C-alpha positions in Angstrom: 0.2 -0.1 0.1 1.4 3.3 -1.2 0.9 6.4 1.3 1.4 10.2 0.8 2.1 13.1 2.7 -0.2 16.0 3.1 1.3 19.3 2.2 -0.8 21.4 4.1 -3.8 21.7 6.6 -7.0 22.8 6.0 -11.1 22.1 6.8 -12.1 21.1 3.3 -15.7 20.2 4.4 -16.8 19.7 8.0 -16.0 16.4 8.0 -12.9 16.0 5.6 -9.7 17.9 7.5 -6.1 17.7 6.1 -3.1 18.3 8.5 -0.2 18.8 7.2 2.2 15.9 7.5 -0.5 13.2 8.0 0.0 10.0 5.9 -2.9 8.8 3.7 -3.7 6.2 1.7 -2.5 7.0 -2.2 -5.7 5.3 -3.3 -8.0 7.7 -1.3 -10.5 9.8 -3.5 -9.3 13.1 -1.9 -6.0 11.6 -2.8 -6.7 11.0 -6.4 -9.0 14.1 -7.1 -6.4 16.5 -5.3 -2.8 14.9 -5.8 -1.2 18.5 -5.7 -2.2 18.6 -2.3 0.1 15.6 -1.0 3.6 14.5 -1.8 5.0 11.0 -2.3 8.1 12.4 -0.5 7.6 11.2 2.7 10.6 13.6 3.9 8.9 16.9 2.4 7.4 17.8 5.3 9.2 18.4 8.6 6.7 20.0 11.6 8.8 22.7 13.5 7.2 25.2 16.0 9.1 28.5 16.6 9.4 29.8 19.7 6.8 32.4 21.0 7.9 35.9 20.7 8.9 37.6 23.9 6.0 39.9 24.5 6.5 43.3 26.5 4.5 43.8 29.5 3.4 47.8 28.5 1.5 47.7 32.0 2.0 46.9 35.5 0.0 44.2 37.7 -2.6 45.4 40.0 -1.2 47.4 42.8 2.2 47.4 41.4 3.8 50.7 40.6 5.9 51.5 37.5 8.8 53.4 37.2 8.3 56.3 35.0 10.5 59.5 34.0 9.4 62.7 33.6 9.6 64.2 30.2 11.9 67.4 29.7 
């Protein structure tokens, strides 16, 4: 049985969800209708997560005073 890997994630219909990197049977009707959505290169997709950006806090917590300077 040949398999292919999904190239992207999408909700096609309420009952059809494609997740990037998911393996699908190459004979599946969805794969046959939309071969451009899949790759037979099983190493084509490598899932990576980026670290969350560091967010600067603009306000102080309740009860905490912020240090401020008066502008000239």
